[in-house]
N, C-alpha and C positions, 0 to 999 in steps of 0.2 A: 501546727502552723498552716496557714492558708496556702494552697498550691493548686494549680490548674490540673485537672485530671479528665478534661473532657475527651471523648473519644476522637480518634483520628478519622480522616475520610476513609470511607469503606475500602478495605483491602483484603486479600485472602487471609491475612494474619490478625485481622481486627475482630474476629468473631468471639474468641475467648481470651481477651487480654487480661492479664493480671493487673491488680492496682499497685501503684507505687508504694513503697514502704519508707516513710520518711521520719527520721529521729526528731523528737519534739524540740531539740535544741537547734535544729537546722533552720535556716530561713530560705524559703522559696518564694521568690517574687511573683506577684499575681500576673505579671506580663510575660512570664516564662511558660514553657509547655513541656510537661513531663507525661510520657505515655508508656504503659506497659510495666513489665517487671523490673523496676528500678529501685535499688536498695541504696538509700542515702543515709550516710553515717552522721554522728553528732558534729555540731558546729560547722556545718557546711553552709556556704553561701552559693545560692544560684541567682544570678543577677538577671534583670529584665531582658527580654529578647532572646533568651536561651531556648534551644530546642533539643530535648533529650527524648528520643523516640526508641523504645525497646519493643517495637511491634514486629519487625522482621527478625533481626537477630536478638536473642534474649538469653539470659538476663544481663543487667548492667550492675555494677557495684561501684559506688563512689565513697571513698574512705573519709574517716573523720578529719576535720580541719581543712578540708579541700575547698577551694573557691573556684566556681565556674563563672567567668566574667561575661559582660554583655556580648550577645551575638554569637555565642559558641554553639556549634552544632555537634551532637554526639549521636551516632547511629550505627547499625551493625548489619552485616550480610546474614542471610538466612543460614548459610553454610559456614563453618569454620568457628572454632573455639579456642580460647586460651585458658591455661591453668592458673587460677588465682592464688594468692598466698594462703587461702584456706583449703587448697587442693581440690577445689570444686571448678566445674567448667563455666566459663562465662564468655559472652560475646564481646563485652568490654569491661576491663577491670582497670579502675583508677585507685591508686594507693592512698595513704594518709598524707595530708599536708601537701597536696599537689595544687598548683596554680595553673589553670587552664585560662589563657588571657584572651582578649577580645578577638572575635572573629575567627578563632581557631576552629579546625574541623578534625574531630577525632571519630575514625570510622573502623568499626570491628570487622574481623577480629583484631583486638589491640589490647596490649598490656602496658600500663604506665605505672612505674614503680613509685615508692614513697618519696616524698620531698623532690619531686620533679617539677620543672618550670617548662611550660610550652608556650612560646612567644606568639605575638600578635600575627593572626593570619597564617599561621603555620598549619601544616596537613599532616596527620598521622594515620596511616592506613596499612593494615595487616603487618603490624610491627610490634616488637617488644623492646620497651625502653627501660633500662635498668634503673635502680634506686639513685637518686641524687643527680640525675642528668639535667642539663640546661639546654633548651632548644630555643634559639633566638628567633628573630622576626622572619616571616615569609620563607620558612624552610619546608621542604618536603621530605618525609621519611616514609619508605614504603618497602615492604618485603625484606626487612633486615632486622637483626637483633643488636641492640646497642648496649655494650657493657656498662655497669654502674659507674657513675662519676664522670661521664664524658660530656664534652661541649660541642654543640652544633652551631656554627656561626650563621649569622643572617643570610638569607638566600641560598643556603646550601641545598643541594639535591642529593639525597642518600638513598639510592635505590639498588646498590649491590653491597654484599657483605664486606668486600675489600675496602670500600669507602668507609663503612661504619667501623672497621678494625683500625683505620688511621686517624680517627678522630682524636683531638687532644683532651687532656684532662681539664676539669673545671678548675679555674683559679679562684683565689679569694675575692677579687674584685667582681667576678661574675656572680659569685654567691651573694655578694652584697647587693648588687642590683636586683636579683630575684627576691631576696628577703625584703628589700624596700617595697616592691610591687605587692607582695604578699601582705606586708604590714598595712598598707593602704587599704587593701580589700577586707582585712580582718576589722579595721576601724569602720569601714563601710557596713559590714555585717552588724556590728554593734549599734551603728546609727540606725539601721532598719528596725532592729529589735526595739530600740529606744523609741522610735517613732510611733510604734504600736502600744507603747505604755504611756499612759497619760501622766502619771506621777514622774515620768522621766522627761517627757518633752515639754511640759508646761514651763518649768523654770528657764529652759533654753529659749523657748519663744518669747517670754517676757524680757529676757536679756537682749534678744535681737531687737525687740521693738524699742528699747531704750537706746541702743547704739545707732539704729537706722536713721538717717538724716536726709537722704534724697534717693532719687530712683535710678541712679546710674550704677548701683552695685557696690559702692564704697561706703564704708561706715565712718563713724565719727573719729575712729583711730587713724584714718588716712589711708583708705583703700584697703588692700590686703595685707599691708604692713611690710611688704618687700620693696616697694618702690615709693619714693617721695612724690608729692604732688608736683614738684618742679620737673622731676624727670618724666612724669606722665604728660605734663604739658609740653616738654621737649619732643617727646614721641609724637604727640598730635601735630605739632608744628612741622616735623619732618614729613609725616604722612600727607598732610595737607598740601605739601609742596611736590608731591609725586615721588618722594625718595623712599627706598626700602631701608630696612633697618638691619644692621648686623651687629654681632657680638664677638668679643675675643676674651680669653681668660689665661690667667697665668698664676703659678704658684709663687711663694715668696722668692725663691731662688731665681726663677725666670723673670719675675717682675723687676728685680734689681738690674738685670741685663737688658730689660726691654724686649725679651723674647715672648711675644704674645702667641698664643694658639687660637686660630680662627675657628669659630663655630659656623654652622650653616646659616646663611642669611635667611632673614624673616621676610618673605616676599608678599605678605598680606598687605592689602590697602585699607584694612579695617583697623583703626587705632586699638579698640578693645582686644582684638585677637593678637596684635602686636605686643600689647602690655602683658596679656596672658603668656606669650611665648617667652618674653623677657623674665617673667617671674619663674617660669620653668626652667630657664637657663641659670638663674641665680640658685634655685634649689639643687640643680644638678652639680653646680660647681660651689658647693657651700663653704669650702675651706680655701677658696682662691680669690684672687682679684678678678673682677669682671668689669669690662668697659663696653660701652654702646657707641655706635657711630652711624651716620647716615650714608647711604649708598646712592649715588646719582647713576641710575642705569644707562643713561645716554652717554654721559661723559666717562663713565667707568672709573670713578674716582670716590674717595671717602670724604665725608663732610662731618664736622662738628663731633669729634670723639669725646666722650665724657665717662669718667668713672662712675659706676652705679653700685659697686659692692666691694667691700673689703673683707679679708679673712676674719678679722676680729668681730665681724657682725655689725659693726657700727654703721648706721645709715650715712650715706654720703650726702652731706648738705649742699645743695646747689643755691647759689645766690639769687635771690628773687630781684626781679626788676619792678615793673609796675603791677604785676599780678594779673595782667590782662593780655592775652596774645591775640585778640581779635580786633579787626578794624571797626571803628564806629560806623554806624548805619549810614551816616551822611556827614560830610561828603566823602567820596571814595578817592578823590584826588588830593594830593599834597597841596595845602594852601601856601601860595607864594605871594610876595609883594614885590612891586617894581623897584622899591627904594631900598631893599635889603635892610630892614630895620632890626633884624636879628643879629646875634653876635657870630654867625657862621660866615666862613670866608667866602668870597665870590665863586671860587672854584667849586666848593661843595654845592653852593646854591645852583650853579650852573649844571653840576652833574645831576642833582635832584630833578631840575627841571627838564633835562634831556631824557631821563628815565621816564618821568611822567608823561612826556610828550609821545612816548612810544606805547603808552598804555600799560606801563609796568607798576607794580606795587612796590613800596619801599619798606624793607625790614631792616633790623639791626642785629649785630652780634657783638659780644665783648668778652675779654679775657685778661686775667692779670699776667704779670710777666712769666710766672711759672707755666701757666696754661698755654701762653702765647708760644713758648718755645716747643711745645708738643703739638701745637695747632688744635688745642682742645677749647674751641670756641663755644660760648653759651648763648643760646637764643635770647634776644631781647624782643620788645613789642614791635608791631607794625606801626609805622610812623604816619599819622594822618596830616601833620603840618610841620613847617620848618620850626615853629616855636616848640613843638614837642621834641623835635630832634635836638634843638639846643638845650632843652631841659634834661634830655637823656644823657647828653655829653657831661652835663654838670653833675648828674648823679653818679657817673662813672669816671670822675676825675682820678688820675693815677692809673688808669687802665687803658689797654688797647681797645678801640671801637672801631668796627668797620660797617660800612653801608652795604646792604644787599638789595639788588634789583631783581625782582621776581616776575617772570611772565605768567600771568594767571591763566592764560589759555592752555599752554603746554605744561604748566606747573614745573617750571625749572628756573634755575638761577641764570641771569644774563649778565650780572656784574657783581664784583666784590671789591670794594674800594676802602682802603684803611683811611679813616679820617681823624683819628686821635691816637696818640701815644702817651705813655706815662710821663715822658720828659717834656711834653709840651706845656709852656707857660700858661697859656690862656687860649681858648678857642676864639676869643674875640680878635686875635692878631690877624691881620690881613696877609694874603699870600703875595710874595714878590712877583712882579711882572717881568723881572729880568730872567733870561734863559739860564736856569740852574736846575739842580737836582734836589729840590727841597720837598718837604712833606706837604701834602695838600692842605692841612689845617694849621700850619705853623710857618712863620717866616724863616725859621732856622731849625736845625735838628739839634736839640740839647742833649746833654749827656755824653757826647763824644766830641773828640777833638783831633780825631785822626785824619778824616777827609779821605777821599778816594783820589787816586792818581788819574791824570788825564787819559792814560792808557786804558785803565778799567772803565772810566766814563765812556770813551769811545766804543769799547767792546760792548758795553750794555746797550748803548744807542744803536749800534750796528745790529745786535740781536733782535731788538724790538723792531727795527726797520724792516727785517726779513720775516717778521711774524713769529718769532720764537719766543719762548717764555724762560725765565731763570730761576734757578734754586741754589741752595748752599749745602756744603758738607763740610764737617769739621772733624779734627781728630787730635789727641794729645800726642806727644812725641812717641809714646810707645806704639799707639795704633798707627801713627804715620809710617813707622818703619815697616810694619806689616801690610800697609795699604788698607787698613780696616776703618774706612771712613764711616762717619754717622751722619744721617740726614740732619740738616740743621732747621732753623725756624723757617717756615715756608714763606716764599715771597709771593704775595697775592697781588701785586701791582700790575697794572695793564698799560702803564706808560713809563718812560725812562725816568722822569722826575720822581715818581712815587718809588720806583724800584731802587734808585740810588739812596734815597732817604732810608729805605728799609735795610739796604746793604750797610750803611754806616751804623745803624742800630745793631745789626748782627755782629759786626766787627767788634763792637764794644762788649756784647754779651759773651762773646767767645774769645776775649783777650787771653793771651797765654797759650793759645792753641793755633794749629794750622787751619786755615779756612780756604776753601776753594770754590770758585764760582762755576756753576754749571749752566750751559745753555741747552735747552730742550726743544726739539721739534715735536710739538704735541700731535701733528697729523701722523708722522711716521713713527712716533713713540720711540724716539732715540735721542741720544745725546749728540750735540754738535760742538760742544766746547767744554773743555775742563782746564781751569787755570788757577793756580794758588795765588791768592790775593792777600794773605797774611801769614806770618810765621810767628812762633812764640817769642823769639828775641826781638820782635818789632821790625826786623828787616823786611822789606817788600810789603808793609802794611798798606793796604789799599792799592797795591800794585800787582799787576799780573806778570809774573815772572816765569810762567811755564808757557813756552811757545806752542803754538798750534801747528799740527801737521797739515800739509796742503792735501787737498783732495784731487780727484781726477781732473776737475775743471780748473784747478790751479789756484787755490787761494786759502786765506785764512778769513777771520771774521770781517776785518776791515775791508769791505768791498767785495768779498767773495764767499764761498761756502766752505765752512769748516768741516773737518773730518769726523765721522762717527766713532768715538771711542767710549769704553764703559768703565774705565778705571785708570788710575795714574799709571805712567809708563814703568813705574817700579813694581807694579802689581804682578803677582804670579798667577793669578786666577782671572784673567780677563776673558771676555767674550764679546764677539761682534755680532752674533746671530740672536742672542737673548735680549729681550727688552729689559729695561731697568727694573720694572715691576717684577719680572721673573727672576731677576738676579737677586733682588731683595728677598722674595719668597724662599729662594734656595738657601740664601745665607741664614734666613730665619730657622728654616727646617734643620740645617746643620747645627746651629747653635742650640736648638732644642733636643738634640741627640736622635733625631728621626733618621730613617732610611729614605732614600730617594730612588725612584724607578720611573720608567717611562712606558707608554702604551701608544700604539699607532693605529690608524684606520684610513682606508680610502674613502672617497665620497659615498660610495654605496654603503659600506659598513658604518660609516659615521651616521647616516640617516637612521640607521636602526640600532645605534649605540653598541655596535658589535666591535669592541676594541680588542686588539691583540697585544699580549704582553711582549715588550721588547727587551728592556735592560733593567736590572736592578743593581744599583751602585752601592757597593759596601764601604766606599771611601768616606772619611770624615773630615777631609780637608778640601777647601775650596779649589786649590790648585789641582787637586785629582778629579773633582766632580765635573767642573765645567768643561774640560776637554771631552769627557766621555759624552756629555749632553750634546756638545757641538757635533761630535761624530755621529751621534744618533740622528740629529736633525739633517745632517748631510746625507746620511743613508736613506732617509725616508722623505727626501725632497719631493714635493708634489702630493704629500699625504698630510693628514691631520696627525699631530703629535701632542700628547698631554703628559704633564708632569704629575707624578703621584708622590705624596708624602705619607710615609707609613710609620705608625707607632709600634715599634717592635714588642713593647711589653703588653699593650692592650690588643695587639694583633688587629688593628683597624686602620683604615685610611683617615688621615687628617687633612688631606688637601688633594683635590683634582683640578688641574689648571692647564688649559690649552695654550701651548707655547709656539705652535706652528699651524699654519693653514696652507692649503694647497696653492693659494694665490700668492704665496710668499710672505704673507703678513705675519707678524709675530705679536703675541699679547704679553 
């Protein structure tokens, strides 16, 4: 097989270098560099960018079935040897079926036993690694001997024998990951060999020419086959608006309880990179549900979560709109008429005109009733005219539709306005001019007959007058007794009339359950009101019968400032120092069976990311967890504190979240 055997730059050891001995079944890429007495076994893959230099320390032995991936460096010192399995002396011995992954450094004297896995950018120097060991990413192993079948976690620094002796055993899940990586590289080796054989490569090239349809990397089968075109368009829409993309996954049991596990966010601004990362996430969680959502980095909130994968492998079909997500070249402003000849209500027309006068673009989102309950909105087209908006509403009759105002300069949303609901009779109805709490696109809210009490109406108006937002939580009788409230359909309204229309709709959706109204101070990220407005027996429906507690400046919502509380008065696991987001994350971790810990750092250590371990909480009940966390926050007042979620089975972190800052803010 072809391989590079050019001489190295002149060195004291380069005068009489031996030639590499390469088995004819091995594949050595032409962009790799092999120098000196290197003995390469059968079925070995040496990928491009690899440097194997047996000029100073020699010889090297690479066993059968081993793969050396891109960017690996293998070198040896002049002094020092190890005893190989053939009882001969070697500078570097690498056994059979070993995987040395990208950017790893192996420096002799060194022995790596059969079936070992050396992770990305890990370093092995003057060490002996026993058979079947797995070394994960960015690890350092030096001057030690590791027993067979041991696991070295990512980032570990093993430089004394006591550390090596305490390493855990390899688990089946770890072996599965290593075999997956090795399998990919075995396929790559076969591909390289096939590329050299014309009888093998010609049919493949012909098939690619048949399937190839455009220049963006996707074939006629619909891209790579993992994401539908609708999801790819949705990704492009999110990225174009300046949002990041995140993912969550859940097995069947956790999916039924809504206990999703969050993956690392994809912070790329390149849509192709985001799509590739999503496909990687889908492959990693092949037997689980996976959903995607947008992340607004400025407002620190989620946007448009949608399901992109199911465990049965079926593609999740996303309903298509017009098939075009781009704005026509001309004109860029929404075309309006002074006579309002369209069937839209005057309020919607005024809102559109107001947004456009500020230089904003107009987008749309829609959702059926099931998706609306989980806030899983789907992106619609950008609207160039009021006629197109009216046509879009007609296409999505029986669904929720909301209008999106987008500032193109900073690429962020400035308005989210609900303009259609499934119960609306017709978008041609005009809005009532009387002061009431009706929907912006209908003269009445259909589908409900309960109505809100004057007390609740006054509370909602008071909250909005003070700049607060509102949301809902609901619970059946069993959950109500344990104060295990579930977040309800989001209230996206920005004025009292829209908010109260959405409240009536929500009360109808959660009939037979307890429903409580939440007032939220978005600036301080805290709750200012919690009041039950519906009970299963119908009593108190639309009425607030949970009185507010007075604050230090003396008041409740009607004309004064309400008190910050985070759960009902009957809850045993309340906290006044944690934000609602942190509370929900903690509850999600507990529901998922994870352990919870904390770390802290002063400002100097925070800048260098030098966190100190504080507390690991072994409790599994909210009532036990929250008091310990509050005590930790109080103990480290004036310092950064972050919450750690730990998967005890996989021995890895699943969450890192800052919950306190020195300035007193909580996240």
